[in-house]
Backbone bond lengths (Angstrom), bond angles and torsions (degrees), N, CA, C in turn:
res aa  C-N    CA-C-N  psi(-1)  N-CA   C-N-CA  omega(-1)  CA-C   N-CA-C  phi
1 X - - - 1.500 - - 1.528 107.78 -
2 X 1.334 117.88 131.18 1.479 120.40 179.60 1.517 111.96 -67.77
3 X 1.363 112.19 157.00 1.480 117.33 -173.49 1.538 112.99 -60.83
4 X 1.379 117.18 -42.78 1.464 117.61 -176.08 1.564 109.53 -70.39
5 X 1.318 116.98 -25.94 1.439 120.13 178.77 1.565 108.33 -68.78
6 X 1.340 114.82 -41.76 1.422 119.75 176.72 1.516 112.58 -62.08
7 X 1.316 116.35 -38.69 1.508 118.65 -179.94 1.527 110.07 -66.44
8 X 1.340 116.07 -41.47 1.476 117.63 179.42 1.558 108.45 -65.62
9 X 1.334 116.60 -37.32 1.477 120.40 -178.00 1.530 107.51 -65.92
10 X 1.373 117.40 -38.78 1.415 120.87 -179.88 1.545 111.10 -64.17
11 X 1.370 116.01 -43.10 1.494 118.38 178.16 1.542 110.00 -65.03
12 X 1.390 116.08 -42.37 1.453 116.21 -177.84 1.495 111.32 -66.18
13 X 1.350 118.18 -36.21 1.447 118.96 179.98 1.565 110.72 -68.11
14 X 1.276 118.06 -39.74 1.494 119.96 178.93 1.493 109.88 -67.13
15 X 1.387 117.11 -38.62 1.463 119.88 179.51 1.543 110.44 -65.58
16 X 1.330 117.26 -38.03 1.451 120.28 178.71 1.511 111.79 -65.67
17 X 1.347 116.37 -41.69 1.448 120.43 -177.05 1.574 107.71 -70.81
18 X 1.339 118.48 -39.75 1.464 121.57 177.58 1.500 110.70 -61.09
19 X 1.374 117.92 -40.20 1.466 120.27 179.33 1.487 109.67 -67.53
20 X 1.325 118.02 -38.84 1.486 119.92 178.44 1.553 109.63 -61.69
21 X 1.364 115.95 -41.26 1.474 118.85 178.16 1.492 111.88 -63.11
22 X 1.362 116.33 -44.97 1.464 120.70 177.17 1.522 112.42 -59.90
23 X 1.324 113.78 -39.94 1.490 119.31 -178.96 1.537 109.79 -63.40
24 X 1.327 117.03 -44.12 1.519 118.58 178.25 1.499 110.53 -64.22
25 X 1.320 119.31 -40.26 1.464 120.87 -176.98 1.526 114.13 -71.46
26 X 1.351 117.11 -34.37 1.442 122.36 -175.67 1.570 112.96 -89.51
27 X 1.375 114.77 -23.14 1.461 114.71 -176.49 1.510 112.30 -70.91
28 X 1.333 116.45 -34.71 1.509 120.88 177.90 1.580 107.75 -110.15
29 X 1.304 114.30 109.73 1.471 119.18 176.28 1.512 111.13 -98.88
30 X 1.320 113.96 117.75 1.454 119.88 -178.84 1.492 112.08 -70.96
31 X 1.332 120.66 116.12 1.421 122.67 178.58 1.507 113.50 -128.65
32 X 1.372 115.50 22.55 1.434 119.46 167.49 1.515 115.54 72.50
33 X 1.346 116.06 -176.84 1.478 120.81 179.79 1.529 110.00 -79.47
34 X 1.313 115.39 166.97 1.430 121.40 178.96 1.546 110.46 -64.58
35 X 1.388 114.81 134.06 1.403 120.29 -179.58 1.529 112.38 -127.77
36 X 1.342 117.34 -171.33 1.445 121.56 178.87 1.509 112.54 -78.98
37 X 1.328 114.66 139.82 1.468 119.86 -178.01 1.523 106.62 -79.62
38 X 1.351 114.45 128.88 1.455 123.47 -179.49 1.488 112.20 -125.43
39 X 1.375 116.60 -2.65 1.479 120.37 -175.39 1.505 109.11 -155.59
40 X 1.277 117.97 173.16 1.435 124.07 -178.22 1.515 111.09 -132.90
41 X 1.353 119.04 131.04 1.414 123.56 178.84 1.551 108.74 -96.89
42 X 1.278 117.85 127.93 1.446 121.70 -177.58 1.602 108.88 -141.21
43 X 1.300 116.77 174.15 1.424 121.59 -174.47 1.505 113.15 51.86
44 X 1.307 115.69 51.13 1.492 125.48 -173.79 1.535 107.05 -80.19
45 X 1.338 114.36 126.70 1.442 122.37 177.31 1.556 109.28 -127.31
46 X 1.303 116.25 128.17 1.497 118.94 -174.18 1.537 111.09 -130.38
47 X 1.311 112.54 150.59 1.470 120.40 169.48 1.504 110.47 -146.51
48 X 1.317 118.30 160.43 1.448 121.03 177.33 1.523 110.66 -59.48
49 X 1.315 115.86 137.66 1.454 119.46 172.26 1.468 111.98 -90.33
50 X 1.341 114.70 97.80 1.504 119.92 -174.65 1.518 111.91 -73.58
51 X 1.314 118.54 -15.85 1.449 120.26 172.47 1.511 110.54 -63.13
52 X 1.340 116.98 -29.85 1.454 120.11 174.37 1.593 110.07 -104.28
53 X 1.270 115.93 29.80 1.454 124.07 174.45 1.526 113.18 62.28
54 X 1.380 114.44 29.84 1.433 120.50 177.29 1.508 113.81 75.21
55 X 1.313 120.41 9.95 1.489 123.57 -179.83 1.522 112.04 -80.98
56 X 1.291 119.61 -14.24 1.456 124.90 -177.68 1.554 108.55 -127.89
57 X 1.351 113.07 160.14 1.461 119.52 173.34 1.518 110.55 -97.56
58 X 1.293 116.63 138.43 1.473 121.82 172.54 1.521 107.48 -109.74
59 X 1.371 114.47 114.14 1.455 122.47 -168.11 1.534 112.04 -125.23
60 X 1.278 117.46 144.83 1.439 122.00 171.85 1.541 108.44 -123.78
61 X 1.313 115.82 153.57 1.477 120.69 -179.67 1.500 109.26 -155.56
62 X 1.344 115.99 164.47 1.463 124.01 176.50 1.534 105.76 -105.75
63 X 1.407 115.83 120.98 1.423 120.99 -177.25 1.586 108.72 -102.83
64 X 1.297 115.48 127.15 1.442 120.30 174.52 1.509 110.43 -113.90
65 X 1.361 117.00 119.33 1.486 119.01 -178.94 1.500 110.15 -84.41
66 X 1.345 113.44 -176.20 1.523 118.85 -172.78 1.524 110.32 -69.86
67 X 1.361 117.36 -14.01 1.474 121.37 179.24 1.527 112.05 -95.73
68 X 1.373 116.14 -0.70 1.424 121.84 -179.29 1.483 116.24 85.03
69 X 1.323 115.04 8.03 1.494 121.11 -177.36 1.535 104.28 -84.48
70 X 1.373 113.46 131.78 1.516 120.58 -179.68 1.463 111.78 -105.01
71 X 1.306 115.95 140.67 1.477 122.99 171.86 1.473 109.23 -137.17
72 X 1.357 116.39 164.54 1.442 119.66 -179.03 1.499 108.24 -99.76
73 X 1.344 115.93 140.48 1.465 122.02 -178.32 1.540 108.60 -123.89
74 X 1.314 113.78 134.27 1.493 119.18 175.06 1.539 109.46 -132.44
75 X 1.252 114.41 144.71 1.443 122.16 177.01 1.516 110.13 -144.41
76 X 1.322 116.80 132.46 1.473 122.65 -178.66 1.530 112.37 -103.89
77 X 1.366 118.91 2.30 1.430 119.88 -175.35 1.499 113.42 -128.76
78 X 1.353 115.10 44.37 1.454 123.31 173.77 1.488 116.20 58.07
79 X 1.373 119.13 30.13 1.499 119.20 168.99 1.527 107.06 -62.25
80 X 1.306 117.63 -35.42 1.475 119.76 171.34 1.526 107.39 -117.02
81 X 1.328 116.89 162.90 1.436 120.60 179.61 1.504 108.84 -144.95
82 X 1.369 117.45 167.89 1.444 120.09 -174.13 1.527 115.06 -61.52
83 X 1.366 117.49 -19.50 1.455 119.60 178.21 1.498 113.34 -75.83
84 X 1.358 118.31 -12.45 1.446 124.13 -176.37 1.564 108.82 -80.62
85 X 1.348 116.60 131.86 1.437 120.74 172.61 1.466 113.56 -112.66
86 X 1.333 116.55 -35.41 1.488 123.92 176.75 1.537 107.74 -149.58
87 X 1.283 117.87 121.66 1.473 122.68 -174.01 1.499 110.98 -125.95
88 X 1.367 118.25 128.01 1.438 120.75 173.08 1.547 111.30 -65.65
89 X 1.322 114.92 137.03 1.508 118.96 -177.23 1.493 110.02 -120.92
90 X 1.338 114.73 145.22 1.499 120.26 172.43 1.520 108.02 -108.13
91 X 1.312 112.14 159.64 1.458 117.59 -175.15 1.567 110.75 -105.10
92 X 1.325 112.60 130.42 1.524 119.72 176.51 1.503 110.60 -102.96
93 X 1.300 116.83 -25.22 1.470 120.11 -179.90 1.495 106.24 -158.90
94 X 1.357 116.45 179.32 1.470 120.57 -176.73 1.525 116.48 -51.59
95 X 1.319 116.05 -38.48 1.480 120.00 175.19 1.509 112.41 -128.31
96 X 1.373 115.91 25.76 1.448 121.78 -177.95 1.504 110.62 -115.67
97 X 1.341 118.34 110.94 1.407 122.78 -178.68 1.510 110.71 -120.85
98 X 1.319 117.57 150.95 1.473 121.88 172.19 1.603 107.87 -139.93
99 X 1.280 117.10 159.60 1.485 119.39 176.34 1.518 113.36 -54.80
100 X 1.335 119.51 134.66 1.456 124.51 -178.28 1.532 106.72 -95.30
101 X 1.317 117.47 63.99 1.412 121.88 178.00 1.493 108.53 -140.53
102 X 1.315 117.85 178.48 1.443 118.84 -176.34 1.477 111.64 -57.30
103 X 1.341 116.19 125.40 1.430 119.67 -174.67 1.516 107.10 -141.44
104 X 1.293 118.36 -172.94 1.398 122.39 -177.81 1.536 112.10 -148.16
105 X 1.243 117.07 152.16 1.447 123.12 172.18 1.497 110.32 -94.68
106 X 1.316 122.18 115.08 1.462 122.21 -174.11 1.536 110.16 -54.54
107 X 1.313 115.31 148.42 1.489 120.17 171.29 1.497 110.85 -64.03
108 X 1.348 118.27 157.63 1.463 118.77 -177.20 1.490 114.05 -68.07
109 X 1.320 119.68 -11.42 1.474 119.17 -169.75 1.541 112.11 -66.91
110 X 1.359 122.38 -30.60 1.497 118.42 175.59 1.522 111.80 -57.35
111 X 1.304 117.58 -43.49 1.453 121.86 -179.07 1.511 110.97 -66.84
112 X 1.345 114.84 -41.66 1.436 120.27 178.79 1.539 110.33 -65.51
113 X 1.349 113.60 -41.27 1.516 117.79 178.69 1.485 111.37 -64.55
114 X 1.384 116.73 -36.48 1.494 117.62 179.00 1.514 109.56 -65.93
115 X 1.320 118.43 -42.98 1.479 119.10 -179.79 1.551 111.41 -63.99
116 X 1.332 115.49 -39.46 1.500 117.56 176.19 1.486 110.59 -60.95
117 X 1.337 117.52 -45.58 1.460 120.22 -177.86 1.501 111.11 -61.17
118 X 1.359 117.03 -42.61 1.456 119.22 178.64 1.558 108.95 -62.33
119 X 1.350 118.63 -42.22 1.444 118.07 177.86 1.432 115.34 -62.61
120 X 1.414 117.53 -42.33 1.440 121.46 178.49 1.572 109.72 -63.87
121 X 1.274 114.35 -39.18 1.499 118.52 -178.82 1.560 110.22 -63.60
122 X 1.337 116.29 -46.61 1.453 119.55 178.86 1.551 112.04 -64.45
123 X 1.349 116.64 -40.50 1.468 118.76 178.89 1.505 112.22 -65.44
124 X 1.333 118.48 -49.32 1.426 120.96 177.24 1.517 115.58 -59.83
125 X 1.363 113.83 -47.25 1.462 118.14 177.85 1.499 112.96 -59.41
126 X 1.364 115.53 -41.07 1.462 119.73 179.15 1.485 111.37 -64.80
127 X 1.335 121.36 -40.44 1.438 122.52 -178.01 1.549 109.73 -66.45
128 X 1.378 116.94 -46.50 1.448 117.53 179.01 1.498 114.11 -66.46
129 X 1.357 118.43 -36.49 1.412 120.59 177.14 1.535 111.99 -63.72
130 X 1.323 115.95 -42.40 1.459 120.36 179.61 1.532 110.55 -65.57
131 X 1.323 118.93 -38.49 1.401 120.85 179.37 1.521 111.88 -69.78
132 X 1.334 118.28 -26.20 1.436 120.93 178.16 1.500 111.79 -70.22
133 X 1.351 116.83 -22.08 1.455 120.82 -179.34 1.505 115.23 -104.00
134 X 1.360 116.54 2.10 1.417 122.23 -172.52 1.542 113.00 -78.61
135 X 1.337 121.27 -18.14 1.417 121.18 -176.21 1.570 110.60 -74.42
136 X 1.326 118.30 131.56 1.448 118.57 -177.19 1.556 107.74 -72.80
137 X 1.333 115.59 143.37 1.446 121.86 176.84 1.576 107.32 -129.88
138 X 1.286 114.61 153.22 1.447 118.60 172.71 1.541 108.27 -69.20
139 X 1.377 115.11 154.99 1.492 116.09 178.16 1.506 112.65 -55.90
140 X 1.349 118.27 -41.03 1.487 117.97 -179.66 1.468 111.91 -64.34
141 X 1.335 117.97 -40.17 1.499 121.06 -179.32 1.553 108.91 -66.05
142 X 1.373 116.13 -39.26 1.437 117.85 179.95 1.500 112.65 -65.84
143 X 1.391 116.36 -38.81 1.471 120.80 177.12 1.540 110.05 -61.20
144 X 1.348 116.52 -45.51 1.444 120.33 178.24 1.512 110.84 -59.42
145 X 1.315 115.38 -43.56 1.490 117.79 -179.78 1.535 111.54 -62.80
146 X 1.305 116.06 -44.35 1.490 117.67 -178.82 1.497 111.88 -68.67
147 X 1.298 118.70 -36.96 1.454 120.18 176.38 1.525 113.03 -67.87
148 X 1.334 116.46 -39.57 1.440 119.43 176.34 1.532 113.14 -65.26
149 X 1.346 117.64 -36.64 1.402 120.74 179.72 1.519 112.35 -73.87
150 X 1.347 116.32 -20.42 1.481 117.90 179.91 1.523 110.17 -58.58
151 X 1.290 116.92 -44.07 1.511 118.48 -178.18 1.547 111.60 -65.00
152 X 1.322 115.12 -35.41 1.470 117.05 178.32 1.524 112.02 -71.30
153 X 1.278 116.01 -39.02 1.513 119.43 178.99 1.558 109.86 -63.44
154 X 1.308 114.48 -48.08 1.449 119.12 178.76 1.525 112.55 -61.89
155 X 1.342 114.57 -47.56 1.497 117.23 178.72 1.535 113.67 -62.14
156 X 1.346 115.85 -42.07 1.510 118.71 177.67 1.492 109.85 -67.59
157 X 1.318 118.12 -36.25 1.489 119.13 -177.76 1.537 109.14 -68.39
158 X 1.358 117.02 -44.56 1.444 117.94 178.65 1.541 112.72 -64.34
159 X 1.347 115.40 -34.40 1.487 119.11 175.44 1.502 110.02 -63.61
160 X 1.356 120.45 -42.94 1.446 123.81 179.09 1.527 110.77 -64.32
161 X 1.356 117.27 -40.54 1.469 120.66 -179.45 1.574 107.70 -68.96
162 X 1.329 118.59 -36.05 1.432 118.92 174.52 1.552 112.35 -62.74
163 X 1.353 113.39 -41.68 1.493 118.82 175.50 1.488 110.91 -57.94
164 X 1.351 119.09 -43.47 1.461 120.93 179.28 1.542 109.32 -62.59
165 X 1.322 116.30 -42.48 1.458 120.97 177.56 1.553 111.48 -55.59
166 X 1.327 113.55 -49.93 1.517 116.58 -176.30 1.501 109.29 -72.20
167 X 1.361 120.81 -31.50 1.449 121.18 176.49 1.526 111.78 -63.97
168 X 1.294 115.94 -39.67 1.455 121.79 177.64 1.563 108.92 -64.65
169 X 1.292 113.55 -53.48 1.479 118.61 -172.32 1.524 114.11 -67.50
170 X 1.352 117.19 -33.11 1.498 120.46 -172.24 1.519 110.82 -103.81
171 X 1.315 119.54 -25.58 1.462 120.04 -174.95 1.501 116.71 -116.72
172 X 1.370 116.14 -8.73 1.518 117.08 -174.05 1.533 109.78 -127.24
173 X 1.309 117.83 -50.98 1.483 120.74 -170.16 1.542 108.94 -62.85
174 X 1.289 115.85 135.84 1.443 124.42 173.91 1.524 113.26 64.09
175 X 1.365 117.23 18.81 1.418 119.63 175.66 1.516 110.95 -97.88
176 X 1.294 114.94 151.85 1.498 119.57 -177.96 1.554 111.87 -61.31
177 X 1.279 115.94 109.83 1.513 118.48 178.08 1.480 111.73 -99.50
178 X 1.315 116.33 3.12 1.520 117.77 172.12 1.536 106.19 -151.03
179 X 1.255 113.89 166.70 1.481 120.38 177.54 1.508 110.97 -143.44
180 X 1.349 122.08 142.08 1.430 125.09 -1.08 1.533 114.07 -83.28
181 X 1.250 118.38 163.88 1.492 121.98 175.87 1.588 105.97 -110.12
182 X 1.312 116.96 109.75 1.451 119.71 -174.23 1.522 110.48 -72.08
183 X 1.342 115.44 142.45 1.479 121.10 177.82 1.550 107.34 -78.14
184 X 1.372 115.13 125.64 1.448 119.55 -176.08 1.534 108.87 -124.54
185 X 1.326 117.70 12.07 1.471 122.40 -179.95 1.485 111.31 167.92
186 X 1.319 116.39 -174.97 1.472 123.49 176.08 1.494 108.34 -127.46
187 X 1.335 115.55 153.85 1.459 122.14 174.91 1.459 113.78 -133.56
188 X 1.332 116.93 146.47 1.476 123.55 -179.24 1.477 106.51 -131.73
189 X 1.348 113.69 124.47 1.441 120.81 178.70 1.519 110.74 -78.24
190 X 1.377 116.58 125.80 1.438 119.87 -179.82 1.563 112.94 -100.53
191 X 1.298 114.91 -25.36 1.500 119.50 174.39 1.476 111.14 -157.76
192 X 1.329 116.44 147.62 1.453 121.79 -176.52 1.544 111.61 -139.68
193 X 1.320 113.17 141.62 1.513 119.51 174.19 1.483 109.71 -134.04
194 X 1.300 115.00 157.72 1.479 121.63 172.96 1.487 110.22 -64.23
195 X 1.344 119.88 138.95 1.402 124.21 176.48 1.552 109.83 -91.26
196 X 1.309 116.66 102.76 1.416 120.21 -173.58 1.538 113.78 -80.71
197 X 1.302 116.25 -3.08 1.518 118.65 168.63 1.531 109.11 -65.93
198 X 1.313 116.70 -21.45 1.505 119.98 177.98 1.533 107.30 -120.14
199 X 1.331 117.15 35.26 1.477 123.38 178.03 1.497 113.85 51.91
200 X 1.313 113.99 36.50 1.475 119.20 177.00 1.486 116.13 73.26
201 X 1.352 117.83 11.94 1.473 120.81 179.54 1.537 109.14 -77.91
202 X 1.241 121.02 -18.38 1.485 121.04 179.11 1.559 109.41 -129.38
203 X 1.323 112.77 168.77 1.469 120.81 -177.78 1.512 111.16 -111.50
204 X 1.346 114.80 151.77 1.456 120.92 169.06 1.578 105.81 -129.76
205 X 1.336 115.84 130.67 1.443 122.15 -172.82 1.526 111.45 -128.73
206 X 1.263 114.93 149.50 1.459 122.65 170.50 1.512 106.94 -86.66
207 X 1.323 118.03 120.94 1.470 120.88 -173.11 1.541 109.55 -122.64
208 X 1.295 117.77 133.42 1.383 126.48 173.60 1.515 108.81 -90.61
209 X 1.342 117.88 117.42 1.451 123.00 -172.68 1.538 110.82 -108.61
210 X 1.349 115.29 132.10 1.435 118.99 176.78 1.539 110.00 -117.63
211 X 1.297 119.80 97.90 1.480 121.89 -177.09 1.532 109.88 -62.71
212 X 1.310 116.87 155.27 1.464 121.89 173.79 1.456 112.31 -60.65
213 X 1.351 115.72 -29.62 1.516 117.57 -178.02 1.516 113.12 -79.05
214 X 1.348 117.53 -0.10 1.428 122.28 179.08 1.515 114.00 102.06
215 X 1.290 118.14 166.12 1.495 122.22 -179.50 1.533 109.36 93.27
216 X 1.313 111.23 -174.23 1.494 117.97 179.88 1.505 108.53 -156.07
217 X 1.286 117.79 145.79 1.420 122.70 176.25 1.547 111.90 -149.53
218 X 1.307 117.96 161.56 1.469 123.37 -177.65 1.474 108.42 -118.10
219 X 1.354 117.22 133.88 1.469 122.91 -179.03 1.491 107.69 -144.51
220 X 1.344 115.39 143.75 1.471 122.35 174.04 1.537 108.07 -88.72
221 X 1.331 116.04 125.17 1.456 121.67 -176.96 1.541 106.17 -113.42
222 X 1.308 114.11 127.09 1.459 122.95 -179.62 1.526 111.50 -98.24
223 X 1.345 114.68 -176.30 1.490 123.34 171.57 1.475 114.59 58.80
224 X 1.339 118.98 33.11 1.445 124.95 175.25 1.491 115.11 61.54
225 X 1.366 115.98 29.41 1.461 114.43 174.05 1.478 110.37 -67.05
226 X 1.311 117.68 -34.56 1.447 125.27 166.35 1.513 109.43 -119.30
227 X 1.300 120.35 147.67 1.430 121.91 178.08 1.543 109.03 -130.61
228 X 1.360 117.57 178.72 1.395 120.10 -176.92 1.544 109.37 -65.74
229 X 1.286 118.47 -24.24 1.458 120.13 174.99 1.522 113.39 -67.24
230 X 1.310 117.76 -18.25 1.471 121.62 -174.60 1.565 110.99 -95.99
231 X 1.279 117.84 2.04 1.488 119.20 -178.38 1.503 110.47 -55.93
232 X 1.352 115.43 125.29 1.462 122.00 178.37 1.512 113.94 80.93
233 X 1.299 118.96 -2.23 1.509 123.38 179.63 1.444 112.24 -95.79
234 X 1.351 117.87 132.73 1.491 121.96 177.61 1.480 107.49 -79.93
235 X 1.351 116.10 128.74 1.469 122.91 176.51 1.534 109.57 -130.26
236 X 1.380 117.71 140.19 1.466 119.96 179.96 1.509 110.98 -63.33
237 X 1.324 117.28 141.63 1.462 122.58 175.99 1.531 108.84 -128.86
238 X 1.315 115.50 164.55 1.463 120.91 177.68 1.488 109.56 -137.87
239 X 1.365 117.74 154.16 1.464 122.53 -177.98 1.562 107.57 -99.21
240 X 1.279 117.39 125.91 1.488 120.94 -176.19 1.526 111.96 -95.67
241 X 1.319 118.14 5.81 1.449 118.87 179.87 1.495 111.81 111.40
242 X 1.397 116.94 -29.01 1.433 120.61 177.56 1.551 111.79 -132.89
243 X 1.258 118.73 -30.52 1.471 123.46 -179.63 1.521 109.56 -138.81
244 X 1.324 114.07 164.08 1.514 120.29 172.03 1.501 110.47 -94.93
245 X 1.299 115.00 141.58 1.519 120.82 178.71 1.542 107.50 -133.57
246 X 1.335 110.66 153.13 1.465 117.85 172.67 1.508 110.66 -68.07
247 X 1.294 116.38 145.72 1.500 123.12 179.44 1.457 113.37 -78.78
248 X 1.321 116.91 -48.19 1.469 121.30 -170.28 1.522 111.24 -80.15
249 X 1.303 116.69 67.08 1.486 123.72 176.74 1.516 108.76 -113.01
250 X 1.296 117.10 151.27 1.494 118.92 175.58 1.511 108.68 -69.30
251 X 1.311 114.53 147.53 1.452 121.25 178.06 1.530 109.07 -66.14
252 X 1.349 113.17 142.56 1.425 120.23 177.13 1.501 112.80 -59.02
253 X 1.329 117.53 128.95 1.484 119.76 -179.51 1.533 109.18 -66.33
254 X 1.286 117.46 140.47 1.444 122.14 -169.62 1.529 111.81 -69.68
255 X 1.324 118.86 -19.22 1.453 121.37 -179.40 1.563 112.58 -101.09
256 X 1.347 116.43 -1.65 1.450 119.82 -175.48 1.537 111.86 -61.82
257 X 1.267 116.88 -45.17 1.478 119.55 179.39 1.496 111.64 -66.11
258 X 1.324 117.75 -41.43 1.466 119.79 175.61 1.536 111.21 -57.72
259 X 1.346 116.06 -45.59 1.454 117.05 177.21 1.481 114.56 -62.71
260 X 1.318 116.75 -37.44 1.481 118.93 -178.53 1.564 108.19 -69.10
261 X 1.314 118.14 -40.23 1.508 120.89 178.22 1.493 111.06 -63.01
262 X 1.348 118.03 -41.64 1.469 121.72 178.71 1.523 111.47 -64.12
263 X 1.348 115.06 -46.76 1.435 118.36 176.45 1.505 115.06 -60.82
264 X 1.300 114.49 -43.24 1.521 119.79 179.24 1.515 110.11 -65.71
265 X 1.329 119.41 -46.08 1.510 118.81 178.63 1.525 110.58 -65.65
266 X 1.334 117.97 -40.65 1.450 118.11 -178.76 1.515 110.35 -68.60
267 X 1.299 119.71 -36.07 1.475 120.96 178.19 1.543 112.17 -65.64
268 X 1.315 114.50 -43.30 1.470 117.16 177.46 1.515 111.84 -63.64
269 X 1.316 116.61 -41.56 1.475 119.86 179.04 1.503 113.35 -63.16
270 X 1.336 115.73 -40.44 1.455 119.16 -179.22 1.522 111.04 -72.16
271 X 1.341 119.83 -35.41 1.447 119.25 178.71 1.493 112.86 -71.77
272 X 1.345 115.21 -30.64 1.471 120.99 -179.37 1.521 113.01 -78.50
273 X 1.306 116.91 -22.96 1.484 122.65 -175.57 1.544 111.04 -55.13
274 X 1.370 121.06 -45.77 1.490 118.34 177.84 1.518 113.78 -59.75
275 X 1.310 117.18 -32.43 1.471 117.35 175.32 1.478 115.04 -67.34
276 X 1.335 115.86 -31.21 1.417 122.51 174.90 1.529 110.60 -67.36
277 X 1.401 115.27 -37.58 1.481 117.37 -176.10 1.584 111.60 -84.48
278 X 1.312 118.03 -6.57 1.458 118.84 -173.99 1.533 112.34 -65.90
279 X 1.376 120.30 -45.20 1.484 118.50 176.57 1.536 112.57 -59.11
280 X 1.329 116.53 -34.35 1.465 118.83 -179.96 1.527 111.63 -68.38
281 X 1.344 116.17 -39.74 1.484 120.32 176.11 1.524 109.32 -60.32
282 X 1.343 118.13 -45.49 1.402 122.42 -177.15 1.551 110.66 -64.37
283 X 1.370 115.88 -39.24 1.434 121.53 -179.96 1.527 110.78 -65.11
284 X 1.354 118.17 -38.66 1.431 121.31 179.18 1.537 112.67 -75.47
285 X 1.340 118.68 -29.40 1.416 119.33 176.49 1.546 115.43 -76.41
286 X 1.341 115.96 -27.79 1.476 122.29 -179.32 1.547 108.60 -134.71
287 X 1.281 116.17 66.76 1.497 117.80 -174.59 1.495 113.89 -65.75
288 X 1.354 120.24 -16.31 1.427 120.43 -175.03 1.518 113.19 -87.82
289 X 1.336 118.01 -7.01 1.514 121.50 -174.93 1.546 106.64 -101.08
290 X 1.348 115.23 143.12 1.451 118.28 170.33 1.482 110.00 -67.05
291 X 1.331 118.03 159.24 1.490 121.33 -172.90 1.547 112.21 -61.83
292 X 1.357 116.98 -27.07 1.446 116.43 -175.98 1.528 111.56 -78.64
293 X 1.366 119.08 -9.81 1.462 120.47 177.81 1.507 111.28 -105.22
294 X 1.308 118.79 3.53 1.481 117.53 -178.73 1.542 111.61 -74.15
295 X 1.272 113.38 147.53 1.485 117.84 177.85 1.556 110.64 -68.12
296 X 1.335 111.14 150.35 1.455 115.58 170.74 1.524 107.36 -119.13
297 X 1.321 112.82 108.32 1.440 116.27 -173.41 1.482 113.69 -89.14
C-alpha cells in the first residue's frame, strides 16, 4: 500500500473512532434521578437527529418556570419526543432543566467505551501514519515530495480557513445566542445588496430603525437579518448593547462554533506545516553546511 493511501486510511480510521466515541457520549444524556417539577416545557418541536443516524430525536422547547421566566431548551438525545405537548421540567442548574419524569443515569460504560475508542483510534492512526513514512527515499526525492506537498498543505489550509469564514458568517454571526430576545423597536429595510464577502450567499441591508423610546437611526445590517424580500416591511429589532439586530432569526446551531474552531485550527495548522518543513528541505539540499549557514530563500 502506498504511503499516501496509508495516511488517508489513518485519518479515516481516527475519524471513524472519534465518531463512535461521540455517538456513545451523545446517545445517552445523563439527566439524573426524578425530581420536583418547577417549570413546564411547551411549544415542543422535534426532528430526527441524523448526527446519531436518526436513532434519537433532536427537540427544542420553550420552558416557563413558576416565576414566568422563559428559557430555551434543546436536547439531541430524545429527552423530549414528538408525542410530547407539555412536559413538567425539573431544574438542575440556574438555566439547566430536564424532564421531571422517570429517567435514568447512564451506566459508566458509554464514557469508558468512548475513551477506549479514542485510544484505539490514536493507536491505529499512529501506526499507519508511521508506516507511511518508513520507506527510505533519496534526499532529492524527499525534497521533491516536500515541495509538492507544500502546495497541497497551503491549498487545504486556505480552504479550511474559508470554511471557518463561511461558518461564522452564515451559521453564527447575528444569530440568536440566547432566548428570549425582547423587542425594543422596529426596523424597515430601505435598500439591500448581496454580501460578496460570502459569495452572495447572504444579504446586507440599510435599515431605518425606530426604537420604542423614540427617535430614528440608520444602520447597515449584515448576515441576512433583512433581505430584499423585506424591503418596506416592518420587522421587530432588539438592541444587543452595541448594535441593533433583527429578532426573528434562527437560533444558533449548538455545533456551529465547534465546527468553526475545528476549521480554524486545522487551517492554521495546514498553512504552518510548510514552514515547519522548510528547514528540513534546506538541510536535504545542502547537507554539508551547518544550519546557521543555510540559505533562506
